[in-house]
Each structure stands twice: as structure tokens, then as C-alpha cells.
N, C-alpha and C positions, 0 to 999 in steps of 0.2 A: 496588638494585632488582632486578637480575637474580638475585641470590642468593635473595631472598625469593620470586620467581617460581619458581625451581627447587625450593625447599623446598615451596612450595604444591603444585606439580605432583606431587612425590614423595608428599606426604601424600594427595592425591586418588587417586593410583594405588594406594597402600597400602590406603586405605579401600575402593576398588573391589575389590581382591583379597580383602580380609577379608569383604566383603559376599558375594562370589561363593562363597567357601569356606563361609561360614555357610549359604548357600542350598543348597549341595550336601550339607552335613551334615544339614540339616533334611529334604531330599528323601530321603536314604538312611535316615534314622530313620523317616520316614513309610512307606517301602516295607518296612522291616524289621518294622513293626508290623501291616502288612496281613495278613489271614488267608491261609494257603496256598491256592493255587488248588485247586478241587475236582478230584477224580479225573476223568480224561477219560471221556467217555461210552463205553459199550460199543459196539464196532463189530460189525456182523453181516456175515459173509462171504456173498457172493452170486455167482451164475453166470448168464450169459445167453448164448444161442446163437441163430443164425438166419442168414438170407441177406440180401444187399443188392444193389441195382442201383445202378450208378454211371455218371454221365455226366461225362466230362472234356472241357472246352472250352478249347482254347488261347486265350491272350490275346495279341494282337499285340504284339510286342516291338520297340522302336525300336533296340535295339542291333544291332551287326553280328556278334555272336557266335552262331553257330548251335548251339553246345553248351549254351547257357543257355535255359531256357524258363520260362514262367509259365502255370498252368492254373487254371481255376475248377472246383470240385468241386460236384456236385449228386447227393446220394445218397438213396435210399429204403430204409429198414431194415424188415425183416420178421422175425417170430418173437417172441422174448422182448422185443426192442426194436422197437417200432412207431413210426416217426418219420422225420424228415428230417435230413440233414446237409448243411450249406453251408460251403464253405471255399475256400482258395486254396493252391496248391502251387507251389513253386519247384523246378526240376529242373536237373541238370547232367549232360550226357553226357560221355563220354571217347572218345578215338580208338579204344580197345580195344572190340571188339564184346562185348556182354554185360556192360558195366560202366557204372556211373553212380551218381547219388545224388539224393535228394529230401528236402525238408522240407515240412510242411504244417500248417496250423491249420484245424480243422473244428469248427463249432458244431453240436451235435446237440440237437434238441428232439423231444419225443414222450412215449411212455409206456414205462417200463422195468419189467417184471414188475409191472404194475399201478400204478406211481407215475409221476405226470406231472411234467415239468420239463425241464431241459436241463443240458448240461455241454459243456466244450470238450475236444477231443482234440488232442494234439500228436504229429505223425508225424515220424519220422526213419528214413530207409531208404537202404540202399546195395545195390548189386549188383556182384558180382565173379564172373567165370566163369559167368555166367547163374544164379548162386545168390543169391537175395534174402535180406537180413536187415533186418527191420523192428522198430522199437520204437515202440509207440503207447501213450501214457499219458494219463490224465485229468488235465488241468491242475488243480493244487491250488486249492481254494476256488472253482472255477468252477461248481459245482452250483447250480441254481435250483429253486424250487418244492419238490416233495416229494423232489427229488434233492439238496437242499442237504447238503453234507458228504461227497458221493460222492468216492471215490478208487479208483484201479485201473488196469488195463491191458487193452488190446484186442489180439487176435491175428487176423490176416486170413489166410484160406486161399483160394487161387485154383485151382479144379479145372482139369484139362486141357481141359475144355469151355469154360472161361472164366467159369464161375459163381463168384461171390464169396460167401464165408460168413465169419461172425465168431464169436469166442469172447470174451466179456467177463467178466473176473474183477474184482469190485468189492466195496467195503465201503461201508456206510451207517451212520450213527448209529442206535442202537436205539430212540431216542425217537419214531420216527414209526410 
């Protein structure tokens, strides 16, 4: 009886393997017969500049490490981008003066060069010897409304007076 059970089990496993292989072959065949994807939409390069006001509010941290921090961001954009930015930032200081790092996520909503909608910015910044380096990109596929499909990067300049300005280089699909 054990011999028959073993053969039955092997036949079932072989049948399952054959069925799986046939399913994969049929799927591959169906994918091969699909028409090729259409050419990507033309993207239009755009540029936006202006200033912004920012309010940074520390969030109480329960950790005992004073070098780590968390902040809430509240921004008001002016110029080619009229809108608000809301986000959160995590910071890390170092024992060296003029050194540290931060990451942040910011959701921007408003009107960009006449198109309404929103998108998400991802910030990554470091400072060494009092020299900041920032990379701020638009999170892929985060655009909404008339800004759906937006991609690009934002540069921030802080004047000696403390005034903040932005330079946004972005692309949008041509269909809008």
C-alpha cells in the first residue's frame, strides 16, 4: 500500500509541475502576442522660481539623544508656484560644529504655472564645514490633478538675510 501511495504522490506532483509549466508557457505566449506599448508621451520641460516662507516646529522627542530631532514643516510658496507645503523632517547633529544631516518628506499643493494639483518632495541634506548640500526631488508618480506625471528637482537658496527662494526644474506630459 505504501508503494502505491508513493507512486500516486509522485504522479500528482508531476501533474502539478506540468500544469504550472503549461500555465507559464501560455502566459508568456499571451504576453508575446500583445501589441508593443505605445511610445511614451512627450514630456515638456518647465521651470518655476519664487520665494517661500517656512515655519519649522520641533516635535517633542522622547529619546535621550539630543543629536536627533524631528520637525514639522509648514511652507507658503510664492511666485510661479503658489501654494502650501506640509511635511516632516528628521535631523541628526554631530559633535562637529557646522555638520549634520536631514531627511524630509513634504506634500505640496497649489498652482504651478497655472496648473492646479499637488506632488510630494523628498529632501536629503547634509552639512560639512558649514557648507550645505541638498538634493530635493519630486517623488515619482506623486503628482495629482493637472500635475499628474510631474517629475523633477527643486533647488533651495537661502540668502544671507534668511530669505528662502526656490528653483524648480520639472517635466510634465504634453497631453494637458
